[in-house]
Legacy VTK file of the C-alpha trace (Angstrom):
# vtk DataFile Version 3.0
C-alpha trace
ASCII
DATASET POLYDATA
POINTS 66 float
27.428 28.779 22.687
25.395 26.340 20.615
27.192 24.444 17.873
25.975 24.627 14.277
24.247 21.465 13.051
25.461 20.197 9.665
23.093 18.216 7.435
23.840 15.592 4.803
22.425 15.600 1.283
20.104 12.741 2.275
18.762 14.674 5.285
18.090 17.758 3.171
16.417 15.725 0.419
14.131 14.069 2.953
13.309 17.355 4.672
12.455 19.121 1.391
10.859 16.095 -0.284
13.213 16.235 -3.282
15.753 13.796 -4.647
19.391 13.746 -3.550
20.274 14.511 -7.184
18.319 17.781 -6.926
20.099 18.773 -3.698
23.501 18.045 -5.255
22.544 20.133 -8.301
21.642 23.084 -6.050
25.015 22.699 -4.312
26.963 22.531 -7.592
25.093 25.559 -8.980
25.709 27.528 -5.763
21.998 27.989 -5.113
22.483 26.141 -1.819
25.775 26.736 -0.033
27.625 23.909 1.643
30.997 22.309 2.163
32.253 19.393 0.174
34.238 17.005 2.327
36.868 14.684 0.917
36.389 11.008 0.184
32.979 9.405 0.517
31.784 11.931 3.126
30.145 14.129 0.479
28.489 17.473 1.099
27.411 19.055 4.375
25.125 22.078 4.728
24.680 24.166 7.860
21.122 24.094 9.151
21.070 27.913 9.182
22.043 27.892 5.480
19.182 25.511 4.691
16.776 27.874 6.477
18.162 30.810 4.416
17.785 28.767 1.242
14.159 27.893 2.018
13.285 31.528 2.813
15.004 32.768 -0.347
13.043 30.316 -2.474
9.859 31.555 -0.777
8.381 28.087 -0.924
8.681 27.794 -4.705
10.043 24.348 -5.482
10.842 23.585 -1.846
8.507 20.593 -1.971
9.004 19.583 -5.580
11.632 18.512 -8.065
11.900 21.878 -9.824
LINES 1 67
66 0 1 2 3 4 5 6 7 8 9 10 11 12 13 14 15 16 17 18 19 20 21 22 23 24 25 26 27 28 29 30 31 32 33 34 35 36 37 38 39 40 41 42 43 44 45 46 47 48 49 50 51 52 53 54 55 56 57 58 59 60 61 62 63 64 65
């Protein structure tokens, strides 16, 4: 069984060409689902969730700061 890969806010921002602030806003709003870890670790998002998020947005805003 393959293990799920978890991405950081910085990795998602780089992949989608948006700011880390935008990714955190999506997480806070619940548009993008992730887990908030304690301390300085921050958020983590499953790679499968990021794929779902990108499909749901249908490309709109996926490359911009919307």
